[in-house]
C-alpha positions as CSV (number, residue, x, y, z in Angstrom):
1,M,0.0,0.0,0.0
2,A,1.4,3.4,-1.0
3,T,1.7,6.1,1.6
4,E,-0.3,9.2,0.6
5,T,0.6,11.7,3.2
6,I,3.8,13.5,4.3
7,K,2.8,13.5,8.0
8,L,3.2,10.0,9.3
9,K,3.5,10.7,13.0
10,N,2.5,14.2,14.1
11,Y,2.6,15.0,17.9
12,T,2.5,18.8,17.8
13,N,0.1,20.0,15.0
14,V,2.1,23.1,14.1
15,F,1.4,24.3,10.6
16,V,1.9,27.5,8.6
17,E,1.0,28.7,5.2
18,A,3.4,30.7,3.2
19,E,4.0,31.8,-0.4
20,A,6.3,29.6,-2.5
21,A,9.4,31.4,-3.8
22,A,9.9,28.7,-6.5
23,T,8.7,25.1,-7.3
24,I,8.4,22.9,-4.1
25,T,7.3,19.3,-3.9
26,P,5.6,17.9,-0.8
27,G,8.1,16.1,1.3
28,M,10.9,18.6,0.7
29,L,12.7,20.3,3.6
30,V,12.0,24.0,3.3
31,E,13.2,27.2,4.8
32,W,12.2,30.9,5.1
33,T,13.5,33.5,2.7
34,S,14.3,37.0,3.7
35,T,11.1,38.1,2.1
36,G,8.9,35.8,4.2
37,K,8.4,33.2,1.5
38,V,9.4,29.5,1.6
39,Q,11.9,27.8,-0.6
40,K,13.8,24.5,-0.8
41,H,16.3,24.2,2.0
42,S,19.4,25.6,0.3
43,T,22.5,24.7,2.4
44,A,23.8,21.2,2.1
45,A,24.4,19.7,5.5
46,G,23.5,23.1,7.0
47,N,21.4,24.3,9.9
48,H,17.7,23.8,9.4
49,A,14.3,24.0,11.0
50,F,12.1,20.9,10.9
51,M,9.9,22.5,8.2
52,F,8.5,20.2,5.5
53,A,6.1,21.0,2.6
54,I,3.0,18.8,2.9
55,E,0.4,18.0,0.4
56,D,-2.3,20.6,-0.2
57,E,-5.1,18.3,0.8
58,L,-7.6,21.2,1.2
59,Q,-7.4,21.7,-2.5
60,G,-7.6,18.0,-3.3
61,K,-3.9,17.6,-4.2
62,G,-1.6,14.8,-3.2
63,I,2.0,14.2,-2.4
64,N,3.1,14.3,-6.1
65,D,1.4,17.6,-6.9
66,N,4.0,20.4,-6.9
67,Y,3.6,23.9,-5.6
68,V,4.8,26.6,-8.1
69,A,6.1,30.1,-7.4
70,G,3.3,32.2,-5.9
71,D,1.3,29.3,-4.6
72,R,0.4,29.1,-0.9
73,V,2.4,26.2,0.5
74,Q,1.2,24.1,3.4
75,V,4.2,23.8,5.8
76,W,4.5,21.4,8.7
77,I,6.8,22.6,11.5
78,A,7.5,19.2,12.9
79,G,9.2,18.3,16.1
80,R,11.6,15.7,17.4
81,G,10.1,12.3,17.3
82,D,7.7,13.1,14.5
83,V,7.9,10.9,11.4
84,V,7.9,12.5,7.9
85,Y,7.7,10.9,4.5
86,A,10.6,13.0,3.2
87,R,12.1,13.3,-0.3
88,L,15.4,11.7,-1.0
89,A,18.2,12.9,-3.3
90,D,18.5,11.2,-6.7
91,E,20.7,8.1,-6.6
92,A,20.4,7.8,-2.8
93,A,20.7,4.3,-1.2
94,I,19.4,4.5,2.4
95,A,19.4,1.7,5.0
96,I,17.3,1.6,8.2
97,G,19.2,3.5,10.9
98,D,21.1,5.7,8.5
99,Y,21.3,9.3,9.6
100,L,20.2,11.9,7.0
101,E,21.0,15.5,6.2
102,S,20.0,18.1,3.7
103,N,21.6,18.0,0.2
104,G,21.0,21.7,-0.3
105,E,18.1,21.2,-2.7
106,G,15.3,20.4,-0.3
107,L,16.1,16.7,-0.4
108,L,17.7,14.4,2.1
109,Q,20.9,12.4,1.6
110,E,23.0,10.1,3.8
111,Y,24.8,12.0,6.6
112,T,28.4,13.0,5.9
113,S,29.4,15.8,8.2
114,G,26.6,18.3,8.7
115,K,23.5,18.8,10.7
116,V,21.4,15.6,11.1
117,V,17.7,16.0,10.1
118,G,16.7,12.5,11.2
119,V,17.2,8.7,11.0
120,A,15.7,6.5,8.3
121,I,13.2,4.0,9.6
122,E,12.8,2.3,6.2
123,A,15.3,1.3,3.5
124,K,15.2,2.9,0.1
125,D,17.5,2.4,-2.9
126,L,17.2,4.8,-5.7
127,S,20.7,4.1,-7.0
128,T,19.7,1.4,-9.5
129,L,16.7,3.2,-11.0
130,P,16.8,4.5,-14.6
131,E,17.8,8.2,-14.9
132,G,14.9,10.5,-14.3
133,S,12.6,7.8,-12.9
134,E,12.6,9.4,-9.4
135,S,10.3,12.0,-10.9
136,S,7.1,11.9,-13.0
137,A,9.1,13.4,-15.9
138,G,9.0,10.2,-17.9
139,G,8.8,6.4,-17.9
140,K,7.7,4.4,-14.9
141,Y,7.5,6.5,-11.7
142,Y,9.4,5.4,-8.5
143,N,8.6,7.1,-5.2
144,P,11.7,9.0,-4.1
145,R,10.5,9.3,-0.4
146,V,11.6,7.6,2.8
147,K,10.2,7.4,6.3
148,V,12.4,9.6,8.6
149,Q,12.1,10.0,12.3
150,L,13.3,13.5,13.3
151,I,15.9,13.7,16.0
């Protein structure tokens, strides 16, 4: 059964709505801009808030429906212990228990040396998929998300 929500375990119910500075996909780690908009988290392995774009369920949209610049983005300000269905970087191969960090494009990658976002609670291997198949751009679609417990 496919997971159809970004919020898998939500203990705090903190949500905001903000204008998108550019295209954002549900499950991406996001950050505030200096103009009060949200964008993809832009600093690889850098500091972050636990802010994730979620699906716009009030408009009947799902986890694969992007927000574009100017759209109102539903943002979940998650807390430690919450579980998010976060987007992975292309070619990522993640095992249960791997620590994850930002790749600087709103996606998560295996921890190298930065600020930990969370720990993978499921395995996901995107490294063997055909190029471009992690998006709906062409061919068969593979879900590029992984369940992550925030720490």
